[in-house]
C-alpha positions, 0 to 999 in steps of 0.5 A, a space after each residue: 155075778 154074770 152067771 146069776 144074771 144069766 140064769 135069771 134072764 133065761 128063767 124070765 125069758 122062758 116064762 115069757 115064752 110060755 105066756 106068749 105061747 098060751 096067749 096065741 093058743 087062746 087067741 086062735 081058739 077064740 078066733 075060730 069060735 062060732 057065734 050063736 044067738 040066744 034068748 034070755 028066758 028069765 031074769 032073777 034079781 037078788 037084792 043085797 045090801 050093797 048092790 043088785 045081782 042079776 041071774 040070767 037064764 038063756 036058751 039057744 039052738 045048736 044043730 036043731 036041738 034046744 039047750 039052756 044055761 044060766 049064769 049060775 052055772 057059769 059063775 057059781 060064786 054068785 
């Protein structure tokens, strides 16, 4: 009985250690990110039966080059 509890404890402790390691890695990556300013260039409103869905298009400048993106590319489920 004690052997089974020991195996379960080691298994759960290993999973919690892996999750803590991943959380620290994500936290450090977010902490070192550089914020950029962007402008909303276009807003598309899609009206459905239950709610409104807004699709934003952004433009931003990084290293003297202008880029554009939208929520459609980030959240393709919408």
